C-alpha positions as a Markdown table, in Angstrom:
| # | Residue | x | y | z |
|---|---|---|---|---|
| 1 | Met | 102.0 | 34.9 | -29.9 |
| 2 | Ser | 100.7 | 35.3 | -33.7 |
| 3 | Ser | 99.2 | 32.7 | -35.5 |
| 4 | Thr | 101.7 | 32.5 | -37.4 |
| 5 | Thr | 104.8 | 32.0 | -35.3 |
| 6 | Lys | 106.9 | 28.9 | -35.7 |
| 7 | Leu | 108.8 | 27.7 | -32.8 |
| 8 | Ser | 111.9 | 25.9 | -33.4 |
| 9 | Ala | 112.0 | 21.9 | -31.7 |
| 10 | Arg | 113.5 | 22.5 | -28.7 |
| 11 | Glu | 111.1 | 26.0 | -28.5 |
| 12 | Arg | 108.1 | 23.6 | -28.5 |
| 13 | Ile | 109.7 | 21.4 | -26.0 |
| 14 | Val | 110.5 | 24.1 | -23.4 |
| 15 | Asn | 106.7 | 25.8 | -24.0 |
| 16 | Leu | 105.1 | 22.5 | -23.3 |
| 17 | Leu | 107.0 | 21.3 | -19.9 |
| 18 | Asp | 107.5 | 23.2 | -16.2 |
| 19 | Asp | 110.2 | 25.8 | -16.3 |
| 20 | Ser | 113.6 | 24.5 | -16.4 |
| 21 | Ser | 112.6 | 20.9 | -16.2 |
| 22 | Phe | 113.3 | 19.1 | -19.3 |
| 23 | Val | 115.7 | 16.9 | -19.1 |
| 24 | Glu | 117.5 | 15.4 | -23.0 |
| 25 | Ile | 118.6 | 11.9 | -23.5 |
| 26 | Gly | 120.2 | 10.9 | -26.5 |
| 27 | Ala | 121.8 | 14.1 | -27.8 |
| 28 | Leu | 124.7 | 13.0 | -29.3 |
| 29 | Val | 123.6 | 10.2 | -31.6 |
| 30 | Thr | 123.7 | 10.7 | -35.0 |
| 31 | Lys | 123.0 | 9.1 | -38.5 |
| 32 | Arg | 125.4 | 5.8 | -39.3 |
| 33 | Asn | 124.3 | 5.6 | -42.8 |
| 34 | Thr | 126.4 | 7.0 | -45.4 |
| 35 | Asp | 124.8 | 6.4 | -48.4 |
| 36 | Phe | 124.0 | 9.4 | -51.1 |
| 37 | Asn | 126.2 | 11.8 | -49.4 |
| 38 | Leu | 125.1 | 11.7 | -45.7 |
| 39 | Ala | 128.7 | 11.1 | -45.1 |
| 40 | Gln | 129.0 | 14.9 | -45.5 |
| 41 | Thr | 125.8 | 15.9 | -43.9 |
| 42 | Glu | 125.6 | 16.6 | -40.4 |
| 43 | Thr | 122.6 | 15.5 | -38.6 |
| 44 | Pro | 122.4 | 16.8 | -35.0 |
| 45 | Ser | 120.2 | 14.7 | -32.5 |
| 46 | Asp | 119.5 | 12.6 | -35.7 |
| 47 | Gly | 116.3 | 15.3 | -36.2 |
| 48 | Val | 114.6 | 14.5 | -33.4 |
| 49 | Ile | 115.1 | 15.4 | -29.5 |
| 50 | Thr | 114.4 | 13.2 | -27.0 |
| 51 | Gly | 114.1 | 13.5 | -23.0 |
| 52 | Tyr | 111.7 | 13.8 | -20.0 |
| 53 | Gly | 110.2 | 16.5 | -18.3 |
| 54 | Leu | 107.4 | 17.5 | -16.1 |
| 55 | Ile | 103.9 | 19.1 | -16.9 |
| 56 | Asp | 102.6 | 20.7 | -13.9 |
| 57 | Gly | 104.8 | 18.6 | -11.9 |
| 58 | Ser | 103.6 | 15.4 | -13.7 |
| 59 | Leu | 106.5 | 13.2 | -15.3 |
| 60 | Val | 105.9 | 12.9 | -19.3 |
| 61 | Tyr | 108.6 | 11.8 | -22.1 |
| 62 | Val | 108.7 | 13.7 | -25.0 |
| 63 | Tyr | 109.8 | 13.6 | -28.3 |
| 64 | Ser | 110.5 | 16.7 | -30.7 |
| 65 | Gln | 111.1 | 16.7 | -34.5 |
| 66 | Asp | 113.7 | 19.0 | -35.6 |
| 67 | Ala | 112.6 | 20.1 | -39.6 |
| 68 | Ala | 115.9 | 21.9 | -39.7 |
| 69 | Val | 117.9 | 18.3 | -39.9 |
| 70 | Leu | 117.1 | 16.5 | -43.4 |
| 71 | Asn | 113.3 | 18.2 | -43.0 |
| 72 | Gly | 112.8 | 16.3 | -39.6 |
| 73 | Thr | 112.9 | 12.9 | -41.6 |
| 74 | Met | 113.1 | 9.7 | -39.8 |
| 75 | Gly | 116.1 | 7.3 | -40.2 |
| 76 | Glu | 117.6 | 4.4 | -38.3 |
| 77 | Met | 118.9 | 6.2 | -35.3 |
| 78 | His | 116.1 | 9.0 | -35.5 |
| 79 | Ala | 113.6 | 6.1 | -34.9 |
| 80 | Lys | 115.5 | 4.4 | -32.5 |
| 81 | Lys | 116.0 | 7.4 | -30.4 |
| 82 | Ile | 112.0 | 7.5 | -30.0 |
| 83 | Glu | 111.7 | 3.6 | -29.2 |
| 84 | Ser | 114.2 | 4.1 | -26.6 |
| 85 | Leu | 111.9 | 7.0 | -25.1 |
| 86 | Tyr | 108.8 | 4.7 | -25.3 |
| 87 | Asp | 110.8 | 1.7 | -23.6 |
| 88 | Leu | 111.6 | 4.1 | -20.5 |
| 89 | Ala | 107.8 | 5.4 | -20.5 |
| 90 | Leu | 106.6 | 2.1 | -20.5 |
| 91 | Lys | 108.9 | 0.9 | -17.8 |
| 92 | Ile | 108.1 | 4.1 | -15.5 |
| 93 | Gly | 104.6 | 4.4 | -16.7 |
| 94 | Ala | 103.9 | 8.0 | -18.1 |
| 95 | Pro | 102.7 | 9.5 | -21.1 |
| 96 | Val | 104.6 | 9.9 | -24.1 |
| 97 | Ile | 104.1 | 13.3 | -26.0 |
| 98 | Gly | 105.5 | 13.7 | -30.0 |
| 99 | Leu | 105.8 | 16.9 | -31.3 |
| 100 | Val | 106.0 | 15.5 | -34.9 |
| 101 | Asp | 107.3 | 17.9 | -38.0 |
| 102 | Cys | 108.6 | 15.6 | -40.1 |
| 103 | Ala | 108.8 | 15.5 | -43.8 |
| 104 | Gly | 108.2 | 11.0 | -43.5 |
| 105 | Met | 110.5 | 8.5 | -44.3 |
| 106 | Arg | 114.5 | 9.4 | -44.8 |
| 107 | Leu | 115.1 | 8.3 | -48.5 |
| 108 | Gln | 118.4 | 8.0 | -48.4 |
| 109 | Glu | 118.3 | 5.1 | -45.7 |
| 110 | Ala | 115.5 | 3.3 | -47.4 |
| 111 | Thr | 114.9 | 0.0 | -45.8 |
| 112 | Asp | 116.4 | 1.0 | -42.3 |
| 113 | Ala | 114.2 | 3.9 | -42.7 |
| 114 | Leu | 111.1 | 1.7 | -43.2 |
| 115 | Ala | 112.2 | -0.8 | -40.0 |
| 116 | Gly | 112.4 | 2.2 | -37.6 |
| 117 | Phe | 108.8 | 3.4 | -38.8 |
| 118 | Gly | 108.1 | -0.3 | -38.3 |
| 119 | Lys | 109.6 | -0.4 | -34.7 |
| 120 | Val | 107.9 | 2.9 | -33.8 |
| 121 | Tyr | 104.8 | 1.3 | -34.6 |
| 122 | Leu | 105.2 | -1.6 | -32.5 |
| 123 | Lys | 106.4 | 0.4 | -29.7 |
| 124 | Gln | 103.4 | 2.3 | -30.0 |
| 125 | Ser | 100.8 | -0.6 | -30.0 |
| 126 | Met | 102.4 | -2.3 | -26.7 |
| 127 | Ala | 102.0 | 1.0 | -25.2 |
| 128 | Ser | 98.4 | 1.6 | -26.2 |
| 129 | Gly | 95.8 | 0.9 | -23.1 |
| 130 | Val | 99.0 | 1.2 | -20.4 |
| 131 | Ile | 100.3 | 4.9 | -21.0 |
| 132 | Pro | 98.6 | 7.9 | -22.8 |
| 133 | Gln | 99.8 | 8.5 | -26.1 |
| 134 | Ile | 99.9 | 12.8 | -27.3 |
| 135 | Thr | 100.4 | 13.7 | -30.8 |
| 136 | Ala | 100.7 | 17.1 | -31.9 |
| 137 | Val | 101.6 | 17.9 | -35.6 |
| 138 | Phe | 103.5 | 21.2 | -36.4 |
| 139 | Gly | 104.6 | 20.7 | -39.7 |
| 140 | Thr | 104.2 | 18.0 | -42.3 |
| 141 | Cys | 103.2 | 14.7 | -40.9 |
| 142 | Gly | 102.8 | 12.8 | -44.0 |
| 143 | Gly | 102.4 | 9.1 | -45.2 |
| 144 | Gly | 103.8 | 6.8 | -42.5 |
| 145 | Cys | 103.5 | 9.2 | -39.8 |
| 146 | Ala | 100.4 | 10.3 | -40.6 |
| 147 | Val | 99.8 | 6.5 | -39.2 |
| 148 | Ser | 101.6 | 7.0 | -36.4 |
| 149 | Ala | 99.7 | 10.1 | -35.1 |
| 150 | Ala | 96.0 | 8.4 | -35.5 |
| 151 | Met | 97.8 | 5.4 | -33.3 |
| 152 | Ser | 98.3 | 7.9 | -30.6 |
| 153 | Asp | 95.4 | 8.6 | -28.1 |
| 154 | Phe | 94.7 | 12.3 | -28.8 |
| 155 | Thr | 95.9 | 14.2 | -32.1 |
| 156 | Phe | 96.3 | 18.0 | -32.0 |
| 157 | Met | 96.9 | 20.4 | -34.6 |
| 158 | Pro | 97.2 | 24.4 | -35.0 |
| 159 | Glu | 94.9 | 26.2 | -37.5 |
| 160 | Asp | 97.4 | 27.1 | -39.8 |
| 161 | Gly | 101.2 | 26.0 | -40.7 |
| 162 | Ala | 100.5 | 21.9 | -40.0 |
| 163 | Lys | 99.8 | 19.1 | -42.3 |
| 164 | Leu | 98.8 | 15.8 | -41.6 |
| 165 | Phe | 97.8 | 13.1 | -44.8 |
| 166 | Val | 98.4 | 9.8 | -45.8 |
| 167 | Asn | 98.5 | 11.1 | -49.6 |
| 168 | Ser | 99.3 | 14.0 | -50.7 |
| 169 | Pro | 96.2 | 16.1 | -51.5 |
| 170 | Asn | 97.5 | 16.8 | -54.8 |
| 171 | Ala | 97.8 | 12.9 | -55.4 |
| 172 | Val | 93.9 | 12.9 | -54.2 |
| 173 | Glu | 91.6 | 12.2 | -57.3 |
| 174 | Gly | 89.7 | 15.4 | -58.0 |
| 175 | Asn | 91.4 | 17.1 | -55.1 |
| 176 | Phe | 93.8 | 20.3 | -54.8 |
| 177 | Thr | 94.9 | 22.1 | -52.2 |
| 178 | Gly | 93.3 | 25.7 | -53.2 |
| 179 | Lys | 89.5 | 23.3 | -53.4 |
| 180 | Cys | 89.8 | 21.4 | -50.4 |
| 181 | Asp | 92.7 | 20.9 | -48.7 |
| 182 | Thr | 92.5 | 17.4 | -47.4 |
| 183 | Ser | 95.8 | 17.7 | -44.9 |
| 184 | Ala | 94.7 | 21.0 | -43.3 |
| 185 | Ala | 93.5 | 21.0 | -39.7 |
| 186 | Lys | 90.3 | 21.8 | -40.3 |
| 187 | Phe | 89.6 | 18.9 | -42.6 |
| 188 | Gln | 91.3 | 16.0 | -40.3 |
| 189 | Ala | 89.0 | 17.4 | -37.4 |
| 190 | Ala | 85.9 | 16.9 | -39.2 |
| 191 | Ala | 87.0 | 13.4 | -40.1 |
| 192 | Gly | 87.6 | 12.6 | -36.9 |
| 193 | Val | 91.5 | 12.3 | -37.0 |
| 194 | Val | 92.3 | 15.0 | -34.8 |
| 195 | Asp | 91.2 | 15.3 | -31.4 |
| 196 | Val | 91.9 | 19.3 | -30.8 |
| 197 | Val | 92.3 | 22.4 | -33.4 |
| 198 | Lys | 93.7 | 25.6 | -31.8 |
| 199 | Glu | 94.7 | 28.9 | -33.4 |
| 200 | Asp | 98.5 | 28.4 | -33.1 |
| 201 | Glu | 101.1 | 26.4 | -32.0 |
| 202 | Ala | 101.2 | 28.1 | -28.5 |
| 203 | Gln | 97.6 | 27.1 | -28.1 |
| 204 | Val | 98.1 | 24.0 | -29.1 |
| 205 | Leu | 101.1 | 23.6 | -26.1 |
| 206 | Ala | 98.8 | 24.7 | -23.3 |
| 207 | Ser | 96.1 | 22.8 | -24.6 |
| 208 | Ile | 98.2 | 19.5 | -24.3 |
| 209 | Arg | 99.1 | 21.0 | -20.8 |
| 210 | Thr | 95.2 | 20.7 | -19.9 |
| 211 | Leu | 94.6 | 17.6 | -20.9 |
| 212 | Val | 97.5 | 16.1 | -19.4 |
| 213 | Ser | 95.9 | 17.0 | -15.9 |
| 214 | Tyr | 93.0 | 14.7 | -17.0 |
| 215 | Leu | 94.6 | 12.0 | -17.2 |
| 216 | Pro | 96.5 | 9.2 | -15.2 |
| 217 | Gly | 100.4 | 8.5 | -15.8 |
| 218 | Asn | 99.5 | 4.7 | -16.8 |
| 219 | Asn | 96.8 | 2.3 | -16.5 |
| 220 | Glu | 97.1 | 1.7 | -12.7 |
| 221 | Thr | 97.2 | 5.2 | -11.3 |
| 222 | Asp | 94.2 | 7.3 | -10.5 |
| 223 | Cys | 94.1 | 11.1 | -11.5 |
| 224 | Val | 92.5 | 13.2 | -8.7 |
| 225 | Val | 93.3 | 16.6 | -7.8 |
| 226 | Asp | 92.2 | 18.8 | -4.7 |
| 227 | Cys | 88.2 | 20.1 | -5.1 |
| 228 | Thr | 88.0 | 23.7 | -4.7 |
| 229 | Asp | 84.3 | 23.7 | -5.8 |
| 230 | Asp | 80.8 | 23.2 | -4.0 |
| 231 | Leu | 79.7 | 19.4 | -4.4 |
| 232 | Asn | 76.2 | 20.6 | -3.7 |
| 233 | Arg | 76.4 | 23.6 | -6.0 |
| 234 | Ala | 72.7 | 24.0 | -7.5 |
| 235 | Thr | 72.9 | 23.6 | -11.6 |
| 236 | Ala | 69.5 | 25.3 | -12.1 |
| 237 | Ala | 70.2 | 26.3 | -15.6 |
| 238 | Phe | 70.7 | 22.2 | -16.5 |
| 239 | Ala | 67.7 | 21.6 | -17.9 |
| 240 | Glu | 67.9 | 24.4 | -20.3 |
| 241 | Glu | 71.3 | 23.9 | -21.4 |
| 242 | Ala | 71.0 | 19.8 | -21.7 |
| 243 | Cys | 70.2 | 20.0 | -25.4 |
| 244 | Asp | 74.0 | 21.0 | -26.0 |
| 245 | Pro | 76.0 | 18.7 | -23.5 |
| 246 | Ala | 78.9 | 20.7 | -24.1 |
| 247 | Val | 77.3 | 23.6 | -22.0 |
| 248 | Ala | 75.6 | 21.3 | -19.8 |
| 249 | Leu | 78.5 | 19.6 | -18.9 |
| 250 | Ala | 80.5 | 22.5 | -17.9 |
| 251 | Asp | 78.2 | 23.7 | -15.8 |
| 252 | Ile | 78.1 | 20.6 | -13.4 |
| 253 | Ser | 81.9 | 20.0 | -13.7 |
| 254 | Asp | 84.2 | 21.3 | -10.9 |
| 255 | Asn | 85.1 | 25.2 | -11.1 |
| 256 | Asn | 82.9 | 24.7 | -15.1 |
| 257 | Glu | 85.5 | 22.9 | -16.7 |
| 258 | Phe | 85.2 | 21.1 | -19.5 |
| 259 | Phe | 87.5 | 19.7 | -22.2 |
| 260 | Glu | 86.0 | 18.8 | -25.2 |
| 261 | Ile | 87.5 | 15.7 | -27.6 |
| 262 | Lys | 86.7 | 15.6 | -30.9 |
| 263 | Ala | 84.6 | 18.9 | -31.1 |
| 264 | Glu | 84.4 | 19.2 | -35.0 |
| 265 | Tyr | 83.8 | 15.3 | -35.6 |
| 266 | Ala | 79.9 | 14.0 | -35.6 |
| 267 | Lys | 78.8 | 17.2 | -33.6 |
| 268 | Glu | 75.4 | 14.9 | -32.5 |
| 269 | Met | 77.4 | 13.0 | -30.2 |
| 270 | Val | 79.7 | 15.0 | -27.6 |
| 271 | Thr | 82.9 | 13.4 | -25.8 |
| 272 | Gly | 85.4 | 14.7 | -23.2 |
| 273 | Phe | 86.4 | 15.0 | -19.4 |
| 274 | Ile | 84.9 | 16.2 | -16.5 |
| 275 | Arg | 85.6 | 16.5 | -12.8 |
| 276 | Leu | 83.4 | 15.7 | -10.2 |
| 277 | Asn | 84.9 | 15.8 | -6.7 |
| 278 | Gly | 88.7 | 15.9 | -8.0 |
| 279 | Val | 88.2 | 12.8 | -10.0 |
| 280 | Thr | 88.3 | 13.0 | -13.8 |
| 281 | Ile | 85.2 | 11.6 | -15.2 |
| 282 | Gly | 84.9 | 10.8 | -19.1 |
| 283 | Ala | 81.5 | 12.4 | -20.4 |
| 284 | Val | 79.6 | 11.1 | -23.5 |
| 285 | Ala | 76.5 | 13.0 | -24.5 |
| 286 | Asn | 73.5 | 13.1 | -27.3 |
| 287 | Arg | 73.5 | 16.6 | -28.2 |
| 288 | Ser | 70.3 | 18.0 | -29.7 |
| 289 | Ala | 71.3 | 21.5 | -30.5 |
| 290 | Leu | 75.0 | 24.3 | -30.3 |
| 291 | Leu | 74.2 | 27.1 | -28.5 |
| 292 | Asp | 76.0 | 30.2 | -28.9 |
| 293 | Glu | 77.5 | 32.4 | -26.0 |
| 294 | Asn | 74.2 | 33.8 | -25.2 |
| 295 | Gly | 72.5 | 30.2 | -24.6 |
| 296 | Lys | 70.5 | 30.6 | -27.5 |
| 297 | Lys | 70.1 | 27.9 | -30.1 |
| 298 | Lys | 72.5 | 28.3 | -33.3 |
| 299 | Thr | 72.3 | 25.0 | -35.0 |
| 300 | Ala | 69.6 | 21.7 | -34.3 |
| 301 | Phe | 70.5 | 18.0 | -34.8 |
| 302 | Asp | 68.1 | 15.3 | -34.6 |
| 303 | Thr | 68.4 | 13.2 | -31.4 |
| 304 | Val | 69.4 | 10.0 | -33.7 |
| 305 | Leu | 72.7 | 7.9 | -33.1 |
| 306 | Thr | 75.1 | 8.3 | -36.4 |
| 307 | Ala | 77.2 | 5.9 | -37.6 |
| 308 | Asp | 80.2 | 8.7 | -37.0 |
| 309 | Gly | 78.9 | 9.5 | -33.7 |
| 310 | Cys | 78.6 | 5.8 | -32.4 |
| 311 | Arg | 82.4 | 5.5 | -33.6 |
| 312 | Lys | 83.4 | 9.2 | -31.9 |
| 313 | Ala | 81.7 | 7.7 | -28.5 |
| 314 | Ala | 83.1 | 3.8 | -28.7 |
| 315 | Ser | 86.9 | 4.7 | -29.3 |
| 316 | Phe | 86.4 | 7.4 | -26.3 |
| 317 | Val | 84.6 | 5.0 | -24.0 |
| 318 | Ser | 87.0 | 2.8 | -24.7 |
| 319 | Phe | 89.7 | 5.0 | -24.0 |
| 320 | Cys | 88.1 | 5.4 | -20.8 |
| 321 | Asp | 87.7 | 2.2 | -19.9 |
| 322 | Ala | 91.7 | 1.2 | -20.7 |
| 323 | Phe | 92.9 | 4.2 | -18.2 |
| 324 | Asp | 90.3 | 3.6 | -15.1 |
| 325 | Ile | 88.2 | 6.5 | -15.8 |
| 326 | Pro | 84.9 | 6.7 | -14.9 |
| 327 | Val | 82.1 | 7.2 | -17.6 |
| 328 | Val | 79.0 | 9.2 | -17.5 |
| 329 | Thr | 76.6 | 9.4 | -20.0 |
| 330 | Leu | 73.9 | 12.1 | -20.6 |
| 331 | Thr | 71.4 | 10.1 | -22.9 |
| 332 | Asn | 68.9 | 11.9 | -25.0 |
| 333 | Val | 68.2 | 9.7 | -28.3 |
| 334 | Thr | 65.1 | 8.5 | -30.2 |
| 335 | Gly | 66.9 | 5.9 | -32.7 |
| 336 | Tyr | 69.0 | 5.8 | -35.5 |
| 337 | Ala | 69.6 | 8.0 | -38.1 |
| 338 | Ala | 67.8 | 7.0 | -41.1 |
| 339 | Thr | 69.3 | 7.5 | -44.5 |
| 340 | Met | 71.0 | 5.3 | -47.2 |
| 341 | Gln | 74.6 | 6.7 | -46.4 |
| 342 | Glu | 74.0 | 5.7 | -42.8 |
| 343 | Glu | 72.4 | 2.5 | -43.3 |
| 344 | Lys | 75.6 | 1.2 | -44.8 |
| 345 | Ala | 77.3 | 1.6 | -41.5 |
| 346 | Val | 75.5 | 2.3 | -38.3 |
| 347 | Ala | 74.3 | -0.9 | -37.4 |
| 348 | Val | 78.5 | -2.0 | -37.3 |
| 349 | Ala | 79.1 | 1.2 | -35.3 |
| 350 | Ala | 76.2 | 0.9 | -33.2 |
| 351 | Ala | 77.2 | -2.5 | -32.3 |
| 352 | Lys | 80.6 | -1.3 | -31.2 |
| 353 | Leu | 79.5 | 1.3 | -29.4 |
| 354 | Thr | 77.2 | -1.1 | -27.2 |
| 355 | Asn | 79.6 | -3.5 | -27.0 |
| 356 | Ala | 82.2 | -0.4 | -25.4 |
| 357 | Phe | 80.1 | 0.6 | -23.2 |
| 358 | Ala | 79.0 | -3.3 | -22.3 |
| 359 | Gly | 82.9 | -4.2 | -21.9 |
| 360 | Ala | 83.4 | -1.8 | -19.7 |
| 361 | Thr | 84.4 | -2.2 | -16.0 |
| 362 | Val | 84.9 | 1.0 | -15.0 |
| 363 | Pro | 82.2 | 3.2 | -12.7 |
| 364 | Lys | 79.0 | 4.2 | -15.2 |
| 365 | Val | 76.1 | 6.3 | -14.6 |
| 366 | Asn | 73.4 | 7.6 | -17.2 |
| 367 | Leu | 71.5 | 10.5 | -16.7 |
| 368 | Ile | 68.3 | 10.6 | -19.0 |
| 369 | Cys | 67.8 | 14.3 | -19.8 |
| 370 | Gly | 65.3 | 14.0 | -22.4 |
| 371 | Lys | 63.9 | 11.1 | -24.6 |
| 372 | Ala | 65.3 | 7.6 | -24.5 |
| 373 | Met | 63.8 | 5.2 | -27.1 |
| 374 | Gly | 64.3 | 1.8 | -28.6 |
| 375 | Ser | 67.2 | 0.1 | -28.9 |
| 376 | Ala | 69.5 | 3.3 | -29.4 |
| 377 | Tyr | 68.4 | 4.1 | -25.8 |
| 378 | Ile | 69.9 | 0.6 | -24.7 |
| 379 | Thr | 73.3 | 1.6 | -26.4 |
| 380 | Met | 73.6 | 4.5 | -24.7 |
| 381 | Asn | 74.8 | 3.0 | -21.5 |
| 382 | Ser | 71.3 | 1.6 | -20.2 |
| 383 | Lys | 71.2 | -0.4 | -17.0 |
| 384 | His | 70.5 | -3.2 | -19.2 |
| 385 | Ile | 73.8 | -3.5 | -20.6 |
| 386 | Gly | 75.8 | -2.5 | -17.6 |
| 387 | Ala | 75.0 | 0.8 | -15.8 |
| 388 | Asp | 75.4 | 1.0 | -11.9 |
| 389 | Leu | 73.8 | 3.9 | -11.5 |
| 390 | Val | 70.7 | 5.3 | -14.0 |
| 391 | Phe | 69.4 | 8.8 | -13.0 |
| 392 | Ala | 66.4 | 10.6 | -15.0 |
| 393 | Leu | 64.9 | 13.9 | -14.9 |
| 394 | Glu | 61.7 | 14.4 | -14.0 |
| 395 | Asp | 60.2 | 15.1 | -17.8 |
| 396 | Ala | 62.5 | 12.3 | -19.0 |
| 397 | Lys | 60.7 | 9.8 | -21.4 |
| 398 | Ile | 61.8 | 6.2 | -21.9 |
| 399 | Gly | 60.7 | 3.5 | -23.9 |
| 400 | Met | 60.0 | 1.8 | -27.0 |
| 401 | Met | 58.9 | 4.6 | -29.1 |
| 402 | Asp | 57.0 | 7.8 | -29.0 |
| 403 | Ala | 53.2 | 7.6 | -27.0 |
| 404 | Ser | 51.5 | 9.0 | -30.2 |
| 405 | Leu | 52.9 | 6.5 | -33.0 |
| 406 | Ala | 52.7 | 3.6 | -30.3 |
| 407 | Ala | 48.8 | 4.1 | -30.2 |
| 408 | Gln | 48.5 | 5.1 | -34.1 |
| 409 | Ile | 50.1 | 1.3 | -34.3 |
| 410 | Met | 47.8 | -0.4 | -31.5 |
| 411 | Tyr | 44.7 | 1.5 | -32.7 |
| 412 | Ala | 44.7 | 2.1 | -35.9 |
| 413 | Gly | 41.3 | 1.6 | -37.0 |
| 414 | Glu | 39.8 | 3.6 | -34.1 |
| 415 | Asp | 39.2 | 7.7 | -34.6 |
| 416 | Glu | 41.4 | 10.4 | -33.4 |
| 417 | Ala | 39.9 | 11.0 | -29.8 |
| 418 | Val | 40.4 | 7.2 | -28.9 |
| 419 | Arg | 43.9 | 7.2 | -30.1 |
| 420 | Lys | 44.6 | 10.5 | -28.1 |
| 421 | Glu | 43.4 | 8.9 | -25.3 |
| 422 | Lys | 45.4 | 5.7 | -25.8 |
| 423 | Ala | 48.7 | 7.4 | -26.3 |
| 424 | Ala | 48.3 | 9.5 | -23.1 |
| 425 | Glu | 47.5 | 6.2 | -21.3 |
| 426 | Tyr | 50.8 | 4.4 | -23.1 |
| 427 | Asp | 52.6 | 7.4 | -21.8 |
| 428 | Ala | 51.9 | 7.1 | -18.4 |
| 429 | Leu | 51.9 | 3.1 | -18.1 |
| 430 | Gln | 54.9 | 3.1 | -20.6 |
| 431 | Ser | 57.2 | 5.9 | -21.4 |
| 432 | Ser | 57.4 | 8.0 | -17.8 |
| 433 | Ala | 60.3 | 8.2 | -16.0 |
| 434 | Leu | 58.4 | 7.1 | -13.0 |
| 435 | Ala | 57.3 | 3.7 | -15.1 |
| 436 | Ala | 61.0 | 3.0 | -15.9 |
| 437 | Ala | 61.8 | 3.1 | -12.0 |
| 438 | Lys | 58.8 | 1.1 | -11.2 |
| 439 | Arg | 60.7 | -1.6 | -13.1 |
| 440 | Gly | 64.3 | -0.9 | -11.9 |
| 441 | Tyr | 65.4 | 0.5 | -15.1 |
| 442 | Val | 65.8 | 3.7 | -13.1 |
| 443 | Asp | 67.4 | 4.0 | -9.7 |
| 444 | Ser | 66.5 | 7.4 | -9.0 |
| 445 | Ile | 64.4 | 10.5 | -10.3 |
| 446 | Ile | 66.3 | 13.5 | -9.6 |
| 447 | Ser | 65.9 | 17.5 | -10.2 |
| 448 | Ala | 67.9 | 19.4 | -12.6 |
| 449 | Asp | 69.3 | 21.5 | -10.0 |
| 450 | Ala | 70.8 | 18.3 | -8.3 |
| 451 | Val | 72.5 | 17.0 | -11.1 |
| 452 | Arg | 76.2 | 17.8 | -9.9 |
| 453 | Gln | 75.3 | 16.8 | -6.2 |
| 454 | Gln | 73.9 | 13.3 | -7.4 |
| 455 | Leu | 76.6 | 12.3 | -9.9 |
| 456 | Ala | 79.3 | 13.7 | -7.5 |
| 457 | Tyr | 78.1 | 11.1 | -4.6 |
| 458 | Ala | 77.4 | 8.4 | -7.0 |
| 459 | Phe | 81.4 | 8.3 | -8.4 |
| 460 | Glu | 82.2 | 8.6 | -5.1 |
| 461 | Met | 80.4 | 5.7 | -3.9 |
| 462 | Leu | 81.4 | 4.2 | -7.4 |
| 463 | Tyr | 85.0 | 4.9 | -6.2 |
| 464 | Thr | 86.0 | 1.4 | -5.6 |
| 465 | Lys | 84.1 | -0.6 | -7.9 |
| 466 | Arg | 85.6 | -3.8 | -8.8 |
| 467 | Glu | 84.0 | -6.4 | -11.4 |
| 468 | Thr | 85.5 | -9.5 | -12.9 |
| 469 | Arg | 84.6 | -10.8 | -16.4 |
| 470 | Pro | 84.9 | -13.9 | -18.4 |
| 471 | Ser | 88.6 | -14.9 | -19.0 |
| 472 | Lys | 89.5 | -14.3 | -22.9 |
| 473 | Lys | 92.2 | -12.7 | -24.9 |
| 474 | His | 90.1 | -10.0 | -26.7 |
| 475 | Gly | 86.8 | -9.5 | -27.8 |
| 476 | Thr | 85.6 | -9.1 | -31.8 |
| 477 | Val | 82.8 | -7.2 | -32.0 |
């Protein structure tokens, strides 16, 4: 299928779900409003097809907006159908997938349409953390619809033919679509609004099917599949790949499959899903380089926490914790990004990431692949804030700061030879993986080729983890 092919609302559902599994609900619902000549206008299904079906045998609820009916605009009954779908999904405990092609609020229905928007928001808020919510934007998704898309857990867009915006690009001062289309998938993905961008609609629908296979139906069920890969498979290239976690995580995952989330946003931080022994694991990792298909470094990144990277990771960890998905981190961090722009936001963003890791009660394993320095290391799922197990590669460095810098500070008045000697001493006593292990901050020092084996066994041991926390309504960080 070419990237220019657009499917109808019903064709999108058929392509998304298992063959012959879709059951429509509310097919005869139509608008009630008769103002502004609506009485003479046919609105089949009031512009949205709703129902349920299967993805790889798992139940999902789906709504697909029909741009052929009043441009897919949301009116009173249109919204009511989506609300009813959420009610069913919450009772049964299954994901809701919205296929969006909507010109916004139906102007002819005014306050009734506004009320409909509000009620859909309420249902989405109630469902948050209870059932997975996925939105795919195939046409227009503007204004209030963009807010709805952002309230879902994951948002998908094809590269062409879809627009997501709160304010129309031409209404943004100093901008116009020919200069920078702020509604385009590329822009929204780089801003962190869209999680996955694919070439065309067919690839988006296929990608949603893949994501659903990683997710539980609700917050009280597990997501486990049969493992057909060798748990003891060696990962000899892991040490070289660790600079680009998208490659390294695929290496250690069952059948080398890694589903990356927000790949175009804050590229110095990698988030996504892997499987170990058939169990879905959420992965968070620091990236120092982007590798090409030949394993060559094409882009380098500083090993620092940025505000965007922290926000990206914090949101992902919170999702995993809500749905009881274990979390693994690959840590390689030396500090925080140091620019005037970062200084405005990184403290608050890092606090949110620290809180997300510390507050998560799911199994948490940290693998230190490179350097783990200062308070940025603490934030990255360290044992100090609750990691259940911490591993380190043999050449990992863990400490307050680089040994050479520490020696310069402590022995500022000494000559170069003394500082070099003291740096080596500091490195051995304070910054090596062995020194951290002797203090109990690292549970085991492992070789790169045993990473898959060690992580799989660790999560198998932690599978029945239970942890209680102080009773509270929610945190405020």
